[in-house]
PDB file of N, CA, C and O in Angstrom, chain B, residues numbered from 101:
ATOM      1  N   MET B 101       0.844  -1.162   0.000  1.00  0.00           N
ATOM      2  CA  MET B 101       0.000   0.000   0.000  1.00  0.00           C
ATOM      3  C   MET B 101       0.895   1.232   0.000  1.00  0.00           C
ATOM      4  O   MET B 101       1.895   1.285   0.716  1.00  0.00           O
ATOM      5  N   GLY B 102       0.529   2.220  -0.808  1.00  0.00           N
ATOM      6  CA  GLY B 102       1.309   3.436  -0.846  1.00  0.00           C
ATOM      7  C   GLY B 102       0.740   4.442  -1.824  1.00  0.00           C
ATOM      8  O   GLY B 102      -0.257   4.189  -2.501  1.00  0.00           O
ATOM      9  N   LYS B 103       1.396   5.584  -1.882  1.00  0.00           N
ATOM     10  CA  LYS B 103       0.960   6.673  -2.749  1.00  0.00           C
ATOM     11  C   LYS B 103       1.790   6.676  -4.025  1.00  0.00           C
ATOM     12  O   LYS B 103       3.017   6.599  -3.973  1.00  0.00           O
ATOM     13  N   VAL B 104       1.123   6.764  -5.166  1.00  0.00           N
ATOM     14  CA  VAL B 104       1.801   6.828  -6.457  1.00  0.00           C
ATOM     15  C   VAL B 104       2.314   8.255  -6.637  1.00  0.00           C
ATOM     16  O   VAL B 104       1.533   9.193  -6.794  1.00  0.00           O
ATOM     17  N   ALA B 105       3.636   8.403  -6.611  1.00  0.00           N
ATOM     18  CA  ALA B 105       4.260   9.722  -6.716  1.00  0.00           C
ATOM     19  C   ALA B 105       4.501  10.123  -8.162  1.00  0.00           C
ATOM     20  O   ALA B 105       4.555  11.311  -8.480  1.00  0.00           O
ATOM     21  N   GLU B 106       4.647   9.123  -9.049  1.00  0.00           N
ATOM     22  CA  GLU B 106       5.020   9.428 -10.432  1.00  0.00           C
ATOM     23  C   GLU B 106       4.625   8.263 -11.336  1.00  0.00           C
ATOM     24  O   GLU B 106       4.729   7.098 -10.952  1.00  0.00           O
ATOM     25  N   ILE B 107       4.173   8.596 -12.533  1.00  0.00           N
ATOM     26  CA  ILE B 107       3.904   7.601 -13.569  1.00  0.00           C
ATOM     27  C   ILE B 107       4.848   7.908 -14.722  1.00  0.00           C
ATOM     28  O   ILE B 107       4.856   9.017 -15.255  1.00  0.00           O
ATOM     29  N   HIS B 108       5.642   6.912 -15.100  1.00  0.00           N
ATOM     30  CA  HIS B 108       6.574   7.091 -16.206  1.00  0.00           C
ATOM     31  C   HIS B 108       6.205   6.093 -17.299  1.00  0.00           C
ATOM     32  O   HIS B 108       6.214   4.884 -17.072  1.00  0.00           O
ATOM     33  N   LYS B 109       5.880   6.608 -18.492  1.00  0.00           N
ATOM     34  CA  LYS B 109       5.424   5.763 -19.598  1.00  0.00           C
ATOM     35  C   LYS B 109       6.441   5.737 -20.728  1.00  0.00           C
ATOM     36  O   LYS B 109       7.018   6.763 -21.088  1.00  0.00           O
ATOM     37  N   THR B 110       6.651   4.544 -21.282  1.00  0.00           N
ATOM     38  CA  THR B 110       7.389   4.379 -22.528  1.00  0.00           C
ATOM     39  C   THR B 110       6.522   3.493 -23.418  1.00  0.00           C
ATOM     40  O   THR B 110       5.428   3.099 -23.014  1.00  0.00           O
ATOM     41  N   GLU B 111       6.988   3.179 -24.606  1.00  0.00           N
ATOM     42  CA  GLU B 111       6.230   2.303 -25.495  1.00  0.00           C
ATOM     43  C   GLU B 111       6.111   0.892 -24.944  1.00  0.00           C
ATOM     44  O   GLU B 111       5.136   0.198 -25.233  1.00  0.00           O
ATOM     45  N   LYS B 112       7.081   0.459 -24.159  1.00  0.00           N
ATOM     46  CA  LYS B 112       7.133  -0.925 -23.701  1.00  0.00           C
ATOM     47  C   LYS B 112       6.684  -1.145 -22.267  1.00  0.00           C
ATOM     48  O   LYS B 112       6.329  -2.265 -21.897  1.00  0.00           O
ATOM     49  N   VAL B 113       6.693  -0.094 -21.453  1.00  0.00           N
ATOM     50  CA  VAL B 113       6.427  -0.297 -20.027  1.00  0.00           C
ATOM     51  C   VAL B 113       5.922   0.991 -19.374  1.00  0.00           C
ATOM     52  O   VAL B 113       6.239   2.099 -19.807  1.00  0.00           O
ATOM     53  N   ILE B 114       5.132   0.807 -18.326  1.00  0.00           N
ATOM     54  CA  ILE B 114       4.713   1.914 -17.467  1.00  0.00           C
ATOM     55  C   ILE B 114       5.239   1.615 -16.074  1.00  0.00           C
ATOM     56  O   ILE B 114       5.052   0.519 -15.546  1.00  0.00           O
ATOM     57  N   HIS B 115       5.900   2.605 -15.486  1.00  0.00           N
ATOM     58  CA  HIS B 115       6.400   2.482 -14.118  1.00  0.00           C
ATOM     59  C   HIS B 115       5.527   3.352 -13.212  1.00  0.00           C
ATOM     60  O   HIS B 115       5.314   4.533 -13.484  1.00  0.00           O
ATOM     61  N   LEU B 116       5.037   2.759 -12.150  1.00  0.00           N
ATOM     62  CA  LEU B 116       4.335   3.503 -11.111  1.00  0.00           C
ATOM     63  C   LEU B 116       5.311   3.600  -9.944  1.00  0.00           C
ATOM     64  O   LEU B 116       5.554   2.612  -9.251  1.00  0.00           O
ATOM     65  N   ASN B 117       5.861   4.771  -9.729  1.00  0.00           N
ATOM     66  CA  ASN B 117       6.852   4.976  -8.673  1.00  0.00           C
ATOM     67  C   ASN B 117       6.137   5.463  -7.417  1.00  0.00           C
ATOM     68  O   ASN B 117       5.326   6.388  -7.464  1.00  0.00           O
ATOM     69  N   PHE B 118       6.453   4.824  -6.298  1.00  0.00           N
ATOM     70  CA  PHE B 118       5.754   5.089  -5.043  1.00  0.00           C
ATOM     71  C   PHE B 118       6.545   6.002  -4.116  1.00  0.00           C
ATOM     72  O   PHE B 118       7.771   5.932  -4.024  1.00  0.00           O
ATOM     73  N   GLU B 119       5.798   6.856  -3.438  1.00  0.00           N
ATOM     74  CA  GLU B 119       6.280   7.758  -2.385  1.00  0.00           C
ATOM     75  C   GLU B 119       7.195   8.871  -2.878  1.00  0.00           C
ATOM     76  O   GLU B 119       7.053  10.009  -2.431  1.00  0.00           O
ATOM     77  N   MET B 120       8.139   8.583  -3.790  1.00  0.00           N
ATOM     78  CA  MET B 120       9.032   9.604  -4.340  1.00  0.00           C
ATOM     79  C   MET B 120       9.265   9.312  -5.826  1.00  0.00           C
ATOM     80  O   MET B 120       9.085   8.186  -6.289  1.00  0.00           O
ATOM     81  N   LYS B 121       9.664  10.337  -6.547  1.00  0.00           N
ATOM     82  CA  LYS B 121       9.960  10.159  -7.969  1.00  0.00           C
ATOM     83  C   LYS B 121      11.268   9.399  -8.152  1.00  0.00           C
ATOM     84  O   LYS B 121      12.125   9.387  -7.269  1.00  0.00           O
ATOM     85  N   TYR B 122      11.406   8.769  -9.304  1.00  0.00           N
ATOM     86  CA  TYR B 122      12.637   8.074  -9.657  1.00  0.00           C
ATOM     87  C   TYR B 122      13.777   9.084  -9.730  1.00  0.00           C
ATOM     88  O   TYR B 122      13.572  10.167 -10.279  1.00  0.00           O
ATOM     89  N   PRO B 123      14.921   8.801  -9.227  1.00  0.00           N
ATOM     90  CA  PRO B 123      15.468   7.531  -8.762  1.00  0.00           C
ATOM     91  C   PRO B 123      15.345   7.302  -7.251  1.00  0.00           C
ATOM     92  O   PRO B 123      15.846   6.296  -6.748  1.00  0.00           O
ATOM     93  N   GLU B 124      14.698   8.199  -6.523  1.00  0.00           N
ATOM     94  CA  GLU B 124      14.603   8.047  -5.066  1.00  0.00           C
ATOM     95  C   GLU B 124      13.479   7.115  -4.624  1.00  0.00           C
ATOM     96  O   GLU B 124      13.400   6.771  -3.444  1.00  0.00           O
ATOM     97  N   THR B 125      12.619   6.703  -5.533  1.00  0.00           N
ATOM     98  CA  THR B 125      11.480   5.870  -5.159  1.00  0.00           C
ATOM     99  C   THR B 125      11.919   4.581  -4.460  1.00  0.00           C
ATOM    100  O   THR B 125      12.848   3.916  -4.918  1.00  0.00           O
ATOM    101  N   PRO B 126      11.263   4.226  -3.364  1.00  0.00           N
ATOM    102  CA  PRO B 126      11.621   2.993  -2.678  1.00  0.00           C
ATOM    103  C   PRO B 126      10.979   1.744  -3.287  1.00  0.00           C
ATOM    104  O   PRO B 126      11.382   0.621  -2.984  1.00  0.00           O
ATOM    105  N   PHE B 127       9.976   1.950  -4.149  1.00  0.00           N
ATOM    106  CA  PHE B 127       9.233   0.811  -4.698  1.00  0.00           C
ATOM    107  C   PHE B 127       8.591   1.212  -6.020  1.00  0.00           C
ATOM    108  O   PHE B 127       8.161   2.352  -6.196  1.00  0.00           O
ATOM    109  N   THR B 128       8.535   0.252  -6.952  1.00  0.00           N
ATOM    110  CA  THR B 128       7.942   0.500  -8.265  1.00  0.00           C
ATOM    111  C   THR B 128       7.017  -0.642  -8.648  1.00  0.00           C
ATOM    112  O   THR B 128       7.326  -1.809  -8.407  1.00  0.00           O
ATOM    113  N   ALA B 129       5.888  -0.304  -9.244  1.00  0.00           N
ATOM    114  CA  ALA B 129       5.018  -1.291  -9.882  1.00  0.00           C
ATOM    115  C   ALA B 129       5.195  -1.114 -11.383  1.00  0.00           C
ATOM    116  O   ALA B 129       5.282   0.012 -11.872  1.00  0.00           O
ATOM    117  N   VAL B 130       5.249  -2.219 -12.113  1.00  0.00           N
ATOM    118  CA  VAL B 130       5.543  -2.194 -13.535  1.00  0.00           C
ATOM    119  C   VAL B 130       4.384  -2.824 -14.301  1.00  0.00           C
ATOM    120  O   VAL B 130       3.883  -3.885 -13.928  1.00  0.00           O
ATOM    121  N   ILE B 131       3.964  -2.158 -15.376  1.00  0.00           N
ATOM    122  CA  ILE B 131       2.958  -2.714 -16.285  1.00  0.00           C
ATOM    123  C   ILE B 131       3.588  -2.762 -17.662  1.00  0.00           C
ATOM    124  O   ILE B 131       3.906  -1.722 -18.240  1.00  0.00           O
ATOM    125  N   PHE B 132       3.771  -3.967 -18.192  1.00  0.00           N
ATOM    126  CA  PHE B 132       4.347  -4.118 -19.526  1.00  0.00           C
ATOM    127  C   PHE B 132       3.270  -3.921 -20.589  1.00  0.00           C
ATOM    128  O   PHE B 132       2.085  -4.111 -20.317  1.00  0.00           O
ATOM    129  N   ALA B 133       3.677  -3.545 -21.789  1.00  0.00           N
ATOM    130  CA  ALA B 133       2.759  -3.237 -22.880  1.00  0.00           C
ATOM    131  C   ALA B 133       1.767  -4.363 -23.136  1.00  0.00           C
ATOM    132  O   ALA B 133       0.607  -4.105 -23.456  1.00  0.00           O
ATOM    133  N   ARG B 134       2.212  -5.606 -22.998  1.00  0.00           N
ATOM    134  CA  ARG B 134       1.325  -6.748 -23.268  1.00  0.00           C
ATOM    135  C   ARG B 134       0.137  -6.809 -22.305  1.00  0.00           C
ATOM    136  O   ARG B 134      -0.869  -7.447 -22.613  1.00  0.00           O
ATOM    137  N   SER B 135       0.240  -6.157 -21.148  1.00  0.00           N
ATOM    138  CA  SER B 135      -0.835  -6.166 -20.155  1.00  0.00           C
ATOM    139  C   SER B 135      -1.565  -4.838 -20.055  1.00  0.00           C
ATOM    140  O   SER B 135      -2.533  -4.724 -19.303  1.00  0.00           O
ATOM    141  N   LEU B 136      -1.127  -3.848 -20.789  1.00  0.00           N
ATOM    142  CA  LEU B 136      -1.685  -2.497 -20.660  1.00  0.00           C
ATOM    143  C   LEU B 136      -3.186  -2.445 -20.907  1.00  0.00           C
ATOM    144  O   LEU B 136      -3.879  -1.640 -20.286  1.00  0.00           O
ATOM    145  N   HIS B 137      -3.703  -3.284 -21.799  1.00  0.00           N
ATOM    146  CA  HIS B 137      -5.136  -3.245 -22.093  1.00  0.00           C
ATOM    147  C   HIS B 137      -5.990  -3.526 -20.850  1.00  0.00           C
ATOM    148  O   HIS B 137      -7.165  -3.161 -20.822  1.00  0.00           O
ATOM    149  N   HIS B 138      -5.427  -4.159 -19.837  1.00  0.00           N
ATOM    150  CA  HIS B 138      -6.162  -4.404 -18.589  1.00  0.00           C
ATOM    151  C   HIS B 138      -6.269  -3.137 -17.737  1.00  0.00           C
ATOM    152  O   HIS B 138      -7.091  -3.077 -16.822  1.00  0.00           O
ATOM    153  N   PHE B 139      -5.451  -2.130 -18.028  1.00  0.00           N
ATOM    154  CA  PHE B 139      -5.353  -0.954 -17.171  1.00  0.00           C
ATOM    155  C   PHE B 139      -5.721   0.355 -17.875  1.00  0.00           C
ATOM    156  O   PHE B 139      -5.503   1.427 -17.312  1.00  0.00           O
ATOM    157  N   THR B 140      -6.265   0.295 -19.075  1.00  0.00           N
ATOM    158  CA  THR B 140      -6.481   1.509 -19.862  1.00  0.00           C
ATOM    159  C   THR B 140      -7.374   2.533 -19.167  1.00  0.00           C
ATOM    160  O   THR B 140      -7.200   3.732 -19.385  1.00  0.00           O
ATOM    161  N   ASN B 141      -8.310   2.106 -18.351  1.00  0.00           N
ATOM    162  CA  ASN B 141      -9.226   3.044 -17.704  1.00  0.00           C
ATOM    163  C   ASN B 141      -8.722   3.577 -16.371  1.00  0.00           C
ATOM    164  O   ASN B 141      -9.380   4.414 -15.752  1.00  0.00           O
ATOM    165  N   VAL B 142      -7.565   3.105 -15.922  1.00  0.00           N
ATOM    166  CA  VAL B 142      -7.140   3.465 -14.578  1.00  0.00           C
ATOM    167  C   VAL B 142      -5.777   4.154 -14.499  1.00  0.00           C
ATOM    168  O   VAL B 142      -5.576   4.978 -13.608  1.00  0.00           O
ATOM    169  N   VAL B 143      -4.853   3.857 -15.375  1.00  0.00           N
ATOM    170  CA  VAL B 143      -3.469   4.329 -15.236  1.00  0.00           C
ATOM    171  C   VAL B 143      -3.365   5.843 -15.143  1.00  0.00           C
ATOM    172  O   VAL B 143      -2.668   6.347 -14.263  1.00  0.00           O
ATOM    173  N   ASP B 144      -4.020   6.571 -16.000  1.00  0.00           N
ATOM    174  CA  ASP B 144      -3.845   8.027 -16.050  1.00  0.00           C
ATOM    175  C   ASP B 144      -4.371   8.755 -14.817  1.00  0.00           C
ATOM    176  O   ASP B 144      -4.043   9.923 -14.608  1.00  0.00           O
ATOM    177  N   ARG B 145      -5.158   8.104 -14.022  1.00  0.00           N
ATOM    178  CA  ARG B 145      -5.680   8.784 -12.829  1.00  0.00           C
ATOM    179  C   ARG B 145      -5.042   8.310 -11.534  1.00  0.00           C
ATOM    180  O   ARG B 145      -5.551   8.606 -10.453  1.00  0.00           O
ATOM    181  N   LEU B 146      -3.938   7.581 -11.624  1.00  0.00           N
ATOM    182  CA  LEU B 146      -3.299   7.035 -10.428  1.00  0.00           C
ATOM    183  C   LEU B 146      -2.342   7.984  -9.718  1.00  0.00           C
ATOM    184  O   LEU B 146      -2.162   7.883  -8.505  1.00  0.00           O
ATOM    185  N   GLU B 147      -1.733   8.894 -10.450  1.00  0.00           N
ATOM    186  CA  GLU B 147      -0.740   9.773  -9.828  1.00  0.00           C
ATOM    187  C   GLU B 147      -1.366  10.554  -8.680  1.00  0.00           C
ATOM    188  O   GLU B 147      -2.398  11.205  -8.842  1.00  0.00           O
ATOM    189  N   GLY B 148      -0.725  10.479  -7.520  1.00  0.00           N
ATOM    190  CA  GLY B 148      -1.211  11.177  -6.337  1.00  0.00           C
ATOM    191  C   GLY B 148      -2.214  10.382  -5.521  1.00  0.00           C
ATOM    192  O   GLY B 148      -2.621  10.829  -4.449  1.00  0.00           O
ATOM    193  N   THR B 149      -2.622   9.217  -5.999  1.00  0.00           N
ATOM    194  CA  THR B 149      -3.583   8.410  -5.254  1.00  0.00           C
ATOM    195  C   THR B 149      -2.878   7.357  -4.410  1.00  0.00           C
ATOM    196  O   THR B 149      -1.735   6.982  -4.671  1.00  0.00           O
ATOM    197  N   ARG B 150      -3.582   6.900  -3.410  1.00  0.00           N
ATOM    198  CA  ARG B 150      -3.102   5.776  -2.596  1.00  0.00           C
ATOM    199  C   ARG B 150      -3.678   4.505  -3.182  1.00  0.00           C
ATOM    200  O   ARG B 150      -4.870   4.433  -3.479  1.00  0.00           O
ATOM    201  N   VAL B 151      -2.837   3.511  -3.347  1.00  0.00           N
ATOM    202  CA  VAL B 151      -3.281   2.244  -3.915  1.00  0.00           C
ATOM    203  C   VAL B 151      -2.751   1.074  -3.107  1.00  0.00           C
ATOM    204  O   VAL B 151      -1.778   1.195  -2.362  1.00  0.00           O
ATOM    205  N   GLU B 152      -3.406  -0.047  -3.271  1.00  0.00           N
ATOM    206  CA  GLU B 152      -2.968  -1.302  -2.679  1.00  0.00           C
ATOM    207  C   GLU B 152      -2.706  -2.267  -3.824  1.00  0.00           C
ATOM    208  O   GLU B 152      -3.520  -2.389  -4.740  1.00  0.00           O
ATOM    209  N   LEU B 153      -1.575  -2.950  -3.772  1.00  0.00           N
ATOM    210  CA  LEU B 153      -1.177  -3.876  -4.827  1.00  0.00           C
ATOM    211  C   LEU B 153      -1.141  -5.294  -4.301  1.00  0.00           C
ATOM    212  O   LEU B 153      -0.978  -5.528  -3.103  1.00  0.00           O
ATOM    213  N   SER B 154      -1.297  -6.241  -5.219  1.00  0.00           N
ATOM    214  CA  SER B 154      -1.053  -7.636  -4.877  1.00  0.00           C
ATOM    215  C   SER B 154      -0.173  -8.229  -5.969  1.00  0.00           C
ATOM    216  O   SER B 154      -0.267  -7.843  -7.134  1.00  0.00           O
ATOM    217  N   GLY B 155       0.660  -9.144  -5.591  1.00  0.00           N
ATOM    218  CA  GLY B 155       1.571  -9.780  -6.535  1.00  0.00           C
ATOM    219  C   GLY B 155       2.902 -10.065  -5.873  1.00  0.00           C
ATOM    220  O   GLY B 155       3.157  -9.657  -4.740  1.00  0.00           O
ATOM    221  N   LYS B 156       3.726 -10.760  -6.590  1.00  0.00           N
ATOM    222  CA  LYS B 156       5.034 -11.157  -6.075  1.00  0.00           C
ATOM    223  C   LYS B 156       6.017  -9.988  -6.166  1.00  0.00           C
ATOM    224  O   LYS B 156       6.191  -9.394  -7.231  1.00  0.00           O
ATOM    225  N   ILE B 157       6.646  -9.672  -5.062  1.00  0.00           N
ATOM    226  CA  ILE B 157       7.671  -8.633  -5.049  1.00  0.00           C
ATOM    227  C   ILE B 157       8.974  -9.264  -5.511  1.00  0.00           C
ATOM    228  O   ILE B 157       9.421 -10.277  -4.972  1.00  0.00           O
ATOM    229  N   GLU B 158       9.571  -8.647  -6.516  1.00  0.00           N
ATOM    230  CA  GLU B 158      10.815  -9.140  -7.096  1.00  0.00           C
ATOM    231  C   GLU B 158      11.898  -8.086  -6.967  1.00  0.00           C
ATOM    232  O   GLU B 158      11.616  -6.903  -6.776  1.00  0.00           O
ATOM    233  N   ASP B 159      13.134  -8.528  -7.074  1.00  0.00           N
ATOM    234  CA  ASP B 159      14.263  -7.614  -7.083  1.00  0.00           C
ATOM    235  C   ASP B 159      14.622  -7.310  -8.540  1.00  0.00           C
ATOM    236  O   ASP B 159      14.818  -8.226  -9.338  1.00  0.00           O
ATOM    237  N   TYR B 160      14.705  -6.027  -8.882  1.00  0.00           N
ATOM    238  CA  TYR B 160      15.147  -5.623 -10.209  1.00  0.00           C
ATOM    239  C   TYR B 160      16.261  -4.607 -10.048  1.00  0.00           C
ATOM    240  O   TYR B 160      16.019  -3.465  -9.660  1.00  0.00           O
ATOM    241  N   LYS B 161      17.471  -5.021 -10.343  1.00  0.00           N
ATOM    242  CA  LYS B 161      18.657  -4.165 -10.218  1.00  0.00           C
ATOM    243  C   LYS B 161      18.763  -3.549  -8.826  1.00  0.00           C
ATOM    244  O   LYS B 161      19.056  -2.364  -8.670  1.00  0.00           O
ATOM    245  N   GLY B 162      18.517  -4.387  -7.824  1.00  0.00           N
ATOM    246  CA  GLY B 162      18.660  -3.946  -6.443  1.00  0.00           C
ATOM    247  C   GLY B 162      17.485  -3.187  -5.875  1.00  0.00           C
ATOM    248  O   GLY B 162      17.569  -2.659  -4.766  1.00  0.00           O
ATOM    249  N   ARG B 163      16.386  -3.120  -6.615  1.00  0.00           N
ATOM    250  CA  ARG B 163      15.198  -2.388  -6.154  1.00  0.00           C
ATOM    251  C   ARG B 163      13.984  -3.313  -6.160  1.00  0.00           C
ATOM    252  O   ARG B 163      13.848  -4.152  -7.051  1.00  0.00           O
ATOM    253  N   PRO B 164      13.098  -3.165  -5.167  1.00  0.00           N
ATOM    254  CA  PRO B 164      11.896  -3.986  -5.158  1.00  0.00           C
ATOM    255  C   PRO B 164      10.862  -3.471  -6.161  1.00  0.00           C
ATOM    256  O   PRO B 164      10.659  -2.267  -6.317  1.00  0.00           O
ATOM    257  N   GLN B 165      10.220  -4.422  -6.830  1.00  0.00           N
ATOM    258  CA  GLN B 165       9.145  -4.066  -7.754  1.00  0.00           C
ATOM    259  C   GLN B 165       8.150  -5.211  -7.816  1.00  0.00           C
ATOM    260  O   GLN B 165       8.459  -6.348  -7.461  1.00  0.00           O
ATOM    261  N   VAL B 166       6.959  -4.888  -8.272  1.00  0.00           N
ATOM    262  CA  VAL B 166       5.941  -5.895  -8.548  1.00  0.00           C
ATOM    263  C   VAL B 166       5.463  -5.660  -9.976  1.00  0.00           C
ATOM    264  O   VAL B 166       5.251  -4.520 -10.389  1.00  0.00           O
ATOM    265  N   VAL B 167       5.295  -6.742 -10.724  1.00  0.00           N
ATOM    266  CA  VAL B 167       4.785  -6.663 -12.086  1.00  0.00           C
ATOM    267  C   VAL B 167       3.279  -6.851 -12.023  1.00  0.00           C
ATOM    268  O   VAL B 167       2.794  -7.837 -11.470  1.00  0.00           O
ATOM    269  N   LEU B 168       2.538  -5.901 -12.593  1.00  0.00           N
ATOM    270  CA  LEU B 168       1.086  -5.977 -12.627  1.00  0.00           C
ATOM    271  C   LEU B 168       0.640  -6.511 -13.985  1.00  0.00           C
ATOM    272  O   LEU B 168       0.993  -5.959 -15.027  1.00  0.00           O
ATOM    273  N   ASN B 169      -0.134  -7.584 -13.961  1.00  0.00           N
ATOM    274  CA  ASN B 169      -0.634  -8.197 -15.190  1.00  0.00           C
ATOM    275  C   ASN B 169      -2.132  -8.038 -15.375  1.00  0.00           C
ATOM    276  O   ASN B 169      -2.628  -8.094 -16.500  1.00  0.00           O
ATOM    277  N   LYS B 170      -2.852  -7.842 -14.287  1.00  0.00           N
ATOM    278  CA  LYS B 170      -4.306  -7.717 -14.335  1.00  0.00           C
ATOM    279  C   LYS B 170      -4.758  -6.592 -13.405  1.00  0.00           C
ATOM    280  O   LYS B 170      -4.143  -6.341 -12.369  1.00  0.00           O
ATOM    281  N   GLU B 171      -5.835  -5.923 -13.790  1.00  0.00           N
ATOM    282  CA  GLU B 171      -6.324  -4.783 -13.017  1.00  0.00           C
ATOM    283  C   GLU B 171      -6.697  -5.176 -11.588  1.00  0.00           C
ATOM    284  O   GLU B 171      -6.618  -4.342 -10.686  1.00  0.00           O
ATOM    285  N   LYS B 172      -7.101  -6.422 -11.364  1.00  0.00           N
ATOM    286  CA  LYS B 172      -7.487  -6.833 -10.017  1.00  0.00           C
ATOM    287  C   LYS B 172      -6.309  -6.849  -9.046  1.00  0.00           C
ATOM    288  O   LYS B 172      -6.513  -6.985  -7.839  1.00  0.00           O
ATOM    289  N   GLN B 173      -5.068  -6.711  -9.554  1.00  0.00           N
ATOM    290  CA  GLN B 173      -3.891  -6.619  -8.695  1.00  0.00           C
ATOM    291  C   GLN B 173      -3.736  -5.230  -8.089  1.00  0.00           C
ATOM    292  O   GLN B 173      -2.878  -5.029  -7.230  1.00  0.00           O
ATOM    293  N   LEU B 174      -4.543  -4.279  -8.516  1.00  0.00           N
ATOM    294  CA  LEU B 174      -4.424  -2.887  -8.097  1.00  0.00           C
ATOM    295  C   LEU B 174      -5.771  -2.403  -7.605  1.00  0.00           C
ATOM    296  O   LEU B 174      -6.784  -2.553  -8.288  1.00  0.00           O
ATOM    297  N   ARG B 175      -5.778  -1.820  -6.414  1.00  0.00           N
ATOM    298  CA  ARG B 175      -7.010  -1.287  -5.864  1.00  0.00           C
ATOM    299  C   ARG B 175      -6.754   0.138  -5.390  1.00  0.00           C
ATOM    300  O   ARG B 175      -5.852   0.381  -4.589  1.00  0.00           O
ATOM    301  N   ILE B 176      -7.550   1.073  -5.887  1.00  0.00           N
ATOM    302  CA  ILE B 176      -7.444   2.473  -5.474  1.00  0.00           C
ATOM    303  C   ILE B 176      -8.117   2.619  -4.109  1.00  0.00           C
ATOM    304  O   ILE B 176      -9.261   2.206  -3.916  1.00  0.00           O
ATOM    305  N   LEU B 177      -7.382   3.217  -3.166  1.00  0.00           N
ATOM    306  CA  LEU B 177      -7.908   3.402  -1.813  1.00  0.00           C
ATOM    307  C   LEU B 177      -8.520   4.775  -1.675  1.00  0.00           C
ATOM    308  O   LEU B 177      -8.140   5.701  -2.391  1.00  0.00           O
ATOM    309  N   PRO B 178      -9.469   4.918  -0.757  1.00  0.00           N
ATOM    310  CA  PRO B 178     -10.054   6.235  -0.523  1.00  0.00           C
ATOM    311  C   PRO B 178      -9.015   7.203   0.025  1.00  0.00           C
ATOM    312  O   PRO B 178      -8.075   6.798   0.709  1.00  0.00           O
ATOM    313  N   ALA B 179      -9.190   8.474  -0.277  1.00  0.00           N
ATOM    314  CA  ALA B 179      -8.268   9.505   0.227  1.00  0.00           C
ATOM    315  C   ALA B 179      -8.410   9.584   1.734  1.00  0.00           C
ATOM    316  O   ALA B 179      -9.488   9.356   2.282  1.00  0.00           O
ATOM    317  N   LYS B 180      -7.310   9.909   2.398  1.00  0.00           N
ATOM    318  CA  LYS B 180      -7.343  10.046   3.874  1.00  0.00           C
ATOM    319  C   LYS B 180      -8.031  11.319   4.270  1.00  0.00           C
ATOM    320  O   LYS B 180      -8.156  11.609   5.459  1.00  0.00           O
TER     321      LYS B 180
END
């Protein structure tokens, strides 16, 4: 659970950086292009929101991340 501080998009991947912008972010959620169609209605409104994720936390170049494949892995939480 955390606040999405930054969304970084490329043709191949979307990074949701939590709490701080890259490179200071302590955690990142990744959505690859092959799964983007599951998130088309939600990605653009995530910045600044608190979300809860589910999935396996992996190490990527010394940083924790979770790969999101389906929208049900992400739940937008109510504002505090």
